N, C-alpha and C positions, 0 to 999 in steps of 0.2 A: 799748275803752277802760272802758265801763260794766262790763263782767264783771270787769275787774280792780279796780275801786273796789269792787264788790259783794264780791267776795272778800276783799279787804283789809279791809272793814268787817265781815263775816262773823267773820274771824279775831280782830278787835279785841274783838269782842263776848264772846268767850269769855274767863274770867277766867285768865290765865296764871301761873304761878309761876316763879322764875328756877331753873335748874339749873346745875350745873357741867358736867356731863355727862350722856349718856344710854346706856342699855345697848341693843345689838343682839346678841342671843345670846349669845356670849362675848366680843364685841367691844365696845369703848368708843368713843364719838364726843365729843369735845371741843372748847373753841373752838380756831379755827387751823386745824384740819381742813381738807381739800379737798373739795369736792363730789362729786368721783369718789370718793374714798375712803368719804365717807360712804354712797353709792350701792351700792359694793361692799360695804360692813358691814351695810347694813339693808335694802338692795334699793329698789325705787322707792318714792316718797312716794304717799300716798293724796290728797293736795292740793297743788297748786303755784300759787303767785302771785308775780307780778313786782312789784317794787319800782321805782318812778320816780321821778327827780327833777321839779322845776317846769317842766322842758322836755320831758317825756316820754321822758327816756332811761332805758334800764334801768339800775339802779345796784345791783340786788342781787334776791334772791328769798327767798321763804317756803314752807317745806314742811312738811307735816304728816305723822307717821310714825305708824303704827298700832302700839301696843305689845302684846305676846303676853300670854297669861295674864291678860286683865282689868285689866293696871296702867294707868295714865295714857297718853295719847298725847302725843307731843313736838312741838313747832314750832320748827323751825330755821329762823333767818334768816342768809343769806348776804349779805356785802358782797364784791361781785367774785364770787370763787368761794370764798372762806373763810368758814367758820362763824364768826359773830361773837356770837351769842347763842342759847342752847338754853332754851326753856321747857316746864315741864309743864303740859299741860291739864288742867281739873278735870271 
């Protein structure tokens, strides 16, 4: 539980900027995509944290994907198994 809180705080500390999509090679990831589709297009994330409600039940995930060619990393937030937000990390 402590690890989840620390990981979430670390992700919040980074100044994200909203994005409508992210590019993984020749593929695009956008809001509404299923988590399995994102993993197929982008590979495994470099970091993952679980989002919990006030009762401790998992309600979603946050995953950080490493961008190629020195561009910004992306933070993808899922509610259930669908992308609800994509942010560029500075």
